[in-house]
N, C-alpha and C positions, 0 to 999 in steps of 0.2 A: 689492261682493260680495253677492248674495244667499243669504240663510241658508235661504230657503224652498226646499224641494225638491218641493213639492206641496202639494195639499189633499186632506185626507179626504174621501172621496165621501160619506161618512154623517153626519160632525159638522161638514164644512166647515172645519175648523179646518187651521191650517198644519201641515205635516210639515217637520220641522227636523232638521238634526244636532244633538244636544245637546251634543256635545262642542265643536263649533264656536261654539255661541252662549256657552258657558260661557267658552270663550277669548276671545272679543269682549268679554264682561261684564268680564273680568279686565284686557283692553287698554284698554277705556274707564276704568276705575277711578272716581275719584270727581270725573271733569272736571265742570264746572257749566254749560257752554255749553247753550245750549236744544237744539240737534240732540243733543249727547251724552246729555242727560237723556231726550229722547225714544226716542232709540235705546234706552237702557237700560230704560227702561219696557217697551218691546217684547219686550227679550230676557228680563226677568224673566216676562212674561206668558207667553211660550211655553215657558219652563222651569218654569211652575206654582209661582212664587214670587208669590202673588198679593198677599200683605200688603205686600211690598216694592214690588210693581209700583203698588199704589194710592198708597202714600206718594210715590213718585218722580213719578208722575202728577200728583198735586197741586202738587208743586214745579214741575213743567214746566207747568201751567196758570198758577200765579202768575208764572212768570218770563215767560211769553209774554205775560200781561195788562201787566206792567211794561215790557218791554223788546222786545216781538216786535211784528210786523205782525198785522194782523186775519186774514190766512190762517195764521200761525203759532199764534195763539191757536185758530182753528177746528182746526187739526190735532191740537193738544195736547188740545182737549176731546173730539174723535172718540176717540183714543187712550185718554183717561180713560174714555170711555163704554165701550169694548171691554174694559177690565179690569173695571168693573163688571159686564159681560156675563159675564164668565169667573166672576165671583165668585157669579154667580145673581142679582143684582140688576137684573132685566129692566126693570121698570118706571122705575127711575132712568136707566138707558142709554137706553132709548126717549125719554124726556123731554128729556134732553140731545143725543140725536141728532137729535129733531124741530125744536130749535133751531137746530142746525147745517146741517140740510138746507135749512131756511127761510133761513137768512143766506146761505149759499153761492149759493142759486139767486136770492135778491134781488140779490145783487152779480155774478151771472153768470159766478161762479167754476165753470164746468161741470165741471171735472175734479176739483175738491174737492167739489162737490155730488155727483158720482158715486160718490166715496169714501165719502161720510157715508150715501148711501142703500146702499151695498154693506153697510157694516158694520149700518146699521139693520136690513137684511133678515136678517143673521146672528142679531142679537138676538130678532128675530121668530121666527126658525127654532129658536132654542134654547127659547124660550118656547111652541114647538109650534103658533104662529099662522102656518101654511104660506101660508094666502091673503096674509097681509099681507107675509110674506118674499117670495113671487112678485112681488108688486106692486113691491116696493122694489128686486129685483133686475132686474125689468124696466126700471124706471126709471133705475138705474144703467146698464144695457146702453146704453140709448138716449143718455144723457148720454156715456158712455165712446166710443161711435160718433160723436157728434157733435163731441168734442173730438180725435178722431183717435187714441185711446188705442191702445197697443201690443196686439199681438195675444194675448199671453198674459193681459192683463187681461180681454179679450173672452171669451176661452175660460174663465177662471175664473168669471166672471159667467154664462155659459151654462150650466157645470156646476153653479153654485147654483140657477138656475132649474130645470134638471132634478131636481136632489134635492128642491126644493121641491114639485115635481109628484109625484114618487113618494111622498114623506110624505104629502102631501095625499090621493092614491089611497089610500094604505095605510089612513090614518085614517078615510076614509069607508067602506071595505070592512070595517074592523073594527067600525064602529058599525052 
């Protein structure tokens, strides 16, 4: 079940049903599997419980390092970076995502690389670096097309490119 109902066209943040997310959070409880931790991090993040999300994301990264695959670790690090982004720690999030995009592309994990680029683009977007955001979104689109991603993923990335273009144009008009 997807808890994402859409994306805000201005912030690019997920639109969720808070009640559904809270119910799912209660359902997961204190499960300690990597998948449960990752889901809990995301739910806490979209519910704006960022201190808790950061703590759980750090646990997820540690667990993935000890017991997961390299792909699991990359997913956990990308999610951790997205929590840092929501907390306004853009430089730290970009640093983490730089390493994630490099590793995913180096291993030719196309879908995971696209996921990392999409998230790094969102960090650049929040940091008001719209040219870098657009570049990352374009790379994510190319990789998603290459990996045969679902239409909704392609559409989300196209919307992000449009948003970065609109913001970049507005910023140049304002200056």
